N, C-alpha and C positions, 0 to 999 in steps of 0.2 A: 679458943684454939691457940695454943702457944706458938706453933710453927708459923701461922699466918701473922701473928703479932711481931714475931722476930723478923719476918720477911718485910713487913711494912716499916719496921724500925730501920732495917738495913737500907731500904730504898730512901727513906727520909734522910738518913745520915749521908748516903751517897749524893743525893740532890743538894744537901746543905754544903757538902765538901766541894761540889762542882760550882755552886754559886759563889762560895768564898774564894775559890781559885780564880774564877772569872773576874770577880770584883777586885781582887788583889793584883791581877795581871795588868800590864800596860795596855792591853787591848780592852780592858774593862773601863778605861777612863771615860769613854763616851757614855757608857751605861751609868757610871757613878754620877756624872754631871746631870744626866737626864733624871735620875732618881732625886737628886738634890733640887733641881729646877722644877720638877713636877711632882709635888706632893698633893695628889688629887683630893685626898681626904681633907687635908688642911684647906685647900682651895674651896671645896664645897662648904665646909664649916664656916669659913669667912664670908662666903657669898650669902649664906643663910642667916648671918648675924644681923642684929638690929642696926649696927653701924653701916651695913651695906645696903640698907633699904633704898637710899637715894641712888646708889649705883644701879640696883636692880630696876628701879623706876626709869632711869635714863636709858638703860639697855632696852627695856620694853618699848619706850617711846621711839628709840632709834629703829627698832625692828618694825614697828607699825608704820612709821614714816616711809621706810623702805618698801613695805608691801603696798602702801597707798600710792607711792610713786610709780611702782610697777603697774598697778591697776590702772592708773590714769594714763600711763604710756600706752598700754594695750587698748584702752578705750579710744585714745586719739588715733592710733594706727587703724583701728576698726572703722572709725569715722572717715579717715582719709581714703581707705579702700572703698567704702560705700560711695563716697563722692566721686572717686575715680570711675567706678562702675557706672554711676549715673551719667557722668560726663561722657564716657565712652558710648553709652546707649544713646544719649542725645546727639552725639557726633554722628553715629551710624544713621540715625533718623534723618539728620540734616543731609548727609551724603545721599541717602535714598531719595529724598525730595529733590535735591539738586540733579540727581540722575534722571528722575522722572521729568523734571522741567526741561532738561537737555533733550531727552527723547521727544517730548512734545514740540520743542522748538524745531528739531530736525524734521519731524513729521510735518509741521506747519510750513516749513520751507519747501518741502517736496510738493505740497499741494498747490 
């Protein structure tokens, strides 16, 4: 379809003109810096290279250390909560016993 192809070509040309105008304008400076700073294809290619093997290894170790640290922290918090619950239960039992002893003493004094 010749008409559809012409329309697509016109859209592509308009988009190209808009991008060129934006990139060339003073307001496009931030966008130009971002494009220069972040070439994601190049970054991925470099990270996948043989030379980056040590970097990838260190990154994985850092991530696993972080996960392990978080896991240990959660485990310690869980243990502290359990100990606090046990202590609270023991305290409640002690208070109940003390209350019963007090009641018995008051009863014995009345007799």
